TORKEPA-861035 format. One record per residue (C-alpha): x, y, z. Coordinates in pm, 1 decimal, padded with zeros to 6 digits. Each point is the difference from the previous one (the first is absolute). Example, Ala and Ser with C-alpha at 12.3 -4.5 7.8 and 13.67 -1.06 7.14 Angstrom:
2
(pt (01230.0 -00450.0 00780.0))
(pt (00137.0 00344.0 -00066.0))
END
This chain:
170
(pt (02482.6 04321.0 -01934.6))
(pt (00057.5 -00199.6 -00314.7))
(pt (-00247.7 -00248.6 -00137.8))
(pt (00238.6 -00285.5 00079.0))
(pt (00020.6 00101.5 00368.3))
(pt (-00375.0 00042.1 00022.1))
(pt (-00057.0 -00347.7 -00146.2))
(pt (00262.7 -00154.3 00229.1))
(pt (-00154.0 00167.5 00302.9))
(pt (-00348.1 -00121.6 -00105.3))
(pt (00132.4 -00353.1 -00048.8))
(pt (00154.8 00002.9 00348.0))
(pt (-00328.9 00116.7 00153.7))
(pt (-00194.1 -00266.0 -00190.6))
(pt (00245.1 -00266.5 00114.5))
(pt (-00020.1 00118.9 00361.3))
(pt (-00380.1 -00000.8 -00015.4))
(pt (-00003.4 -00351.7 -00145.3))
(pt (00232.9 -00124.5 00274.0))
(pt (-00214.6 00163.2 00268.1))
(pt (-00312.6 -00167.0 -00139.7))
(pt (00176.6 -00335.5 -00016.1))
(pt (00115.9 00037.3 00359.7))
(pt (-00353.5 00081.7 00114.8))
(pt (-00141.0 -00299.2 -00187.6))
(pt (00257.1 -00232.7 00153.7))
(pt (-00064.6 00143.7 00345.2))
(pt (-00375.7 -00043.1 -00040.7))
(pt (00035.4 -00377.7 -00033.2))
(pt (00249.9 -00106.4 00263.7))
(pt (-00212.8 -00277.3 00143.9))
(pt (-00182.7 -00301.9 -00142.3))
(pt (-00323.3 -00102.7 00166.4))
(pt (-00317.9 -00191.3 -00061.2))
(pt (-00312.7 -00025.9 00207.2))
(pt (-00258.9 -00276.0 00000.9))
(pt (-00337.3 00001.0 00170.2))
(pt (-00166.6 -00334.0 00075.7))
(pt (-00357.4 00007.5 00129.2))
(pt (-00330.7 -00183.5 -00015.3))
(pt (-00283.3 00151.6 -00202.8))
(pt (-00319.6 -00081.1 00189.6))
(pt (-00218.8 00069.3 -00306.0))
(pt (00176.5 -00245.8 -00231.4))
(pt (00142.3 -00236.2 00261.1))
(pt (00339.0 00025.2 -00171.1))
(pt (00340.1 00069.4 00146.3))
(pt (00123.4 00302.3 -00194.0))
(pt (00367.2 00075.3 -00060.9))
(pt (00108.9 00339.7 -00133.1))
(pt (00369.4 00060.4 -00075.9))
(pt (00139.4 00344.9 -00081.4))
(pt (00352.4 00045.8 -00137.7))
(pt (00189.8 00294.8 -00142.2))
(pt (-00047.7 00001.7 -00377.3))
(pt (00364.8 00084.5 -00061.3))
(pt (00114.1 -00308.7 00195.1))
(pt (-00236.9 -00233.8 -00185.5))
(pt (00104.2 00142.2 -00337.4))
(pt (00369.6 -00034.8 00086.8))
(pt (-00050.7 -00358.2 00117.1))
(pt (-00180.0 -00109.0 -00315.5))
(pt (00246.5 00179.3 -00228.6))
(pt (00288.7 -00165.7 00185.2))
(pt (-00155.0 -00348.0 -00016.2))
(pt (-00105.6 00012.0 -00363.5))
(pt (00225.4 00265.2 -00155.8))
(pt (-00289.6 00197.2 -00147.1))
(pt (-00249.6 00267.4 00093.3))
(pt (-00337.8 -00106.3 00135.0))
(pt (-00343.3 00152.9 -00046.2))
(pt (-00215.5 -00117.8 00290.2))
(pt (-00315.4 00101.0 -00184.6))
(pt (00079.9 -00289.5 -00239.1))
(pt (-00154.1 -00332.8 00117.7))
(pt (00311.9 -00195.6 -00108.3))
(pt (00225.0 00224.6 00209.3))
(pt (-00244.6 -00021.4 00291.5))
(pt (00032.7 -00380.3 -00019.6))
(pt (00376.5 00029.9 00052.1))
(pt (-00049.2 00208.9 00314.5))
(pt (-00272.2 -00238.2 00117.0))
(pt (00233.8 -00298.1 -00024.5))
(pt (00271.0 00189.0 00188.9))
(pt (-00233.0 00104.6 00285.4))
(pt (-00159.8 -00345.2 00029.0))
(pt (00345.3 -00158.7 00038.1))
(pt (00108.0 00241.2 00273.8))
(pt (-00310.3 00065.3 00208.6))
(pt (-00219.9 -00258.4 00163.8))
(pt (-00210.1 -00072.0 00304.8))
(pt (-00017.5 -00338.0 00171.4))
(pt (-00228.5 -00162.6 00256.3))
(pt (00099.6 -00176.4 00325.1))
(pt (00077.3 -00322.3 -00188.5))
(pt (00241.7 00187.7 -00226.5))
(pt (-00228.0 -00023.4 -00304.9))
(pt (00006.6 00306.2 -00220.5))
(pt (-00331.2 00178.4 -00032.0))
(pt (-00116.1 00025.9 -00360.9))
(pt (00051.2 00367.1 -00082.6))
(pt (-00196.2 00099.7 -00310.0))
(pt (00125.6 00286.2 -00213.2))
(pt (-00262.8 00273.7 -00023.4))
(pt (00200.3 00259.7 -00191.7))
(pt (00218.0 00305.6 00032.0))
(pt (00000.4 00374.6 -00038.7))
(pt (00294.5 00214.4 -00100.5))
(pt (00065.4 00371.0 00031.3))
(pt (00315.4 00206.9 -00021.6))
(pt (00092.9 -00069.4 00362.2))
(pt (-00127.1 -00345.5 00085.6))
(pt (-00105.2 -00344.2 -00113.6))
(pt (-00287.6 -00148.7 00199.1))
(pt (-00066.2 -00373.8 -00025.2))
(pt (-00328.6 -00157.6 00112.4))
(pt (-00035.6 -00364.7 00105.8))
(pt (-00259.5 -00194.0 00197.6))
(pt (-00067.8 -00333.7 00163.1))
(pt (-00373.6 -00071.5 -00043.8))
(pt (-00208.0 -00089.7 00304.3))
(pt (00291.4 00014.5 00243.4))
(pt (00018.8 00184.5 00332.8))
(pt (00318.3 00187.5 00090.3))
(pt (00038.5 -00219.3 00307.0))
(pt (00094.1 -00289.8 -00230.1))
(pt (00334.0 00169.8 -00077.4))
(pt (00281.5 -00146.0 00208.2))
(pt (00307.4 00083.8 -00209.1))
(pt (00083.1 00288.0 -00231.6))
(pt (00279.6 -00019.9 -00256.6))
(pt (00095.7 00327.5 -00168.0))
(pt (00312.1 00017.4 -00215.6))
(pt (-00137.1 00238.3 -00265.0))
(pt (00280.2 00223.4 -00130.1))
(pt (00238.6 -00098.2 00282.6))
(pt (00177.3 -00240.8 -00235.7))
(pt (00073.9 00295.8 -00230.0))
(pt (00040.4 00287.4 00246.4))
(pt (00203.0 -00104.8 00306.2))
(pt (-00139.3 00287.9 00207.4))
(pt (-00363.7 -00066.5 -00095.3))
(pt (-00228.1 00019.1 00302.6))
(pt (-00345.3 -00156.3 -00022.6))
(pt (-00271.9 00056.1 00257.6))
(pt (-00305.3 -00224.0 00027.9))
(pt (-00300.7 00118.8 00198.8))
(pt (-00225.7 -00289.4 00098.0))
(pt (-00343.9 00080.1 00137.2))
(pt (-00144.6 -00305.3 00174.7))
(pt (-00242.4 -00041.2 00287.4))
(pt (-00057.4 00373.9 00014.6))
(pt (00365.6 00086.7 00057.9))
(pt (00275.4 00124.8 -00225.8))
(pt (00344.2 -00157.0 00012.2))
(pt (00299.4 00122.2 -00196.8))
(pt (00287.7 -00217.1 -00122.4))
(pt (00330.0 00113.9 -00153.3))
(pt (00184.2 -00189.5 -00272.1))
(pt (00342.0 00043.3 -00159.1))
(pt (00248.4 -00197.5 -00207.4))
(pt (00120.1 -00160.2 00325.1))
(pt (-00350.9 -00068.8 00132.2))
(pt (-00252.3 -00114.7 -00261.1))
(pt (-00230.1 -00220.1 00207.3))
(pt (-00175.4 00049.0 00332.6))
(pt (-00257.8 -00183.0 00207.3))
(pt (-00286.4 00224.8 00104.7))
(pt (-00054.8 -00199.7 00321.3))
(pt (00339.8 00045.9 00164.3))
END
């Protein structure tokens, strides 16, 4: 075998391997989902909200909105995500007033972005309406699940681009 044939054969194998890896990566992320847990912390008296999203989806959203890469360990870049989440997720009481969600912070790893919020001195039973449109404005097939623990029971609510707001009492 000549050197040229050997190199061509090696290039074909490298190309095939790269395509196989790309196909596996694409297959590994065929769905877009977020999960939020809302529960009362008896020790602090606060209503705690913990959102978890796929890191890749959050990065793609921010890059698409602002045409640049984001580093969520940077406080300025965290502020951008904070503003986005606060505009698209809220809880309201029976009178329709939004509960004052305070930003606690976030953690980031290679797979997920976890956002922490709280409503001080508020029982979970005060929640009447949940609005969750996080990422569904960017990813049409985004599916968000909110688990609300109130009165000792867990209730689960599903949100999508077509359904961003639900009453917990219906």
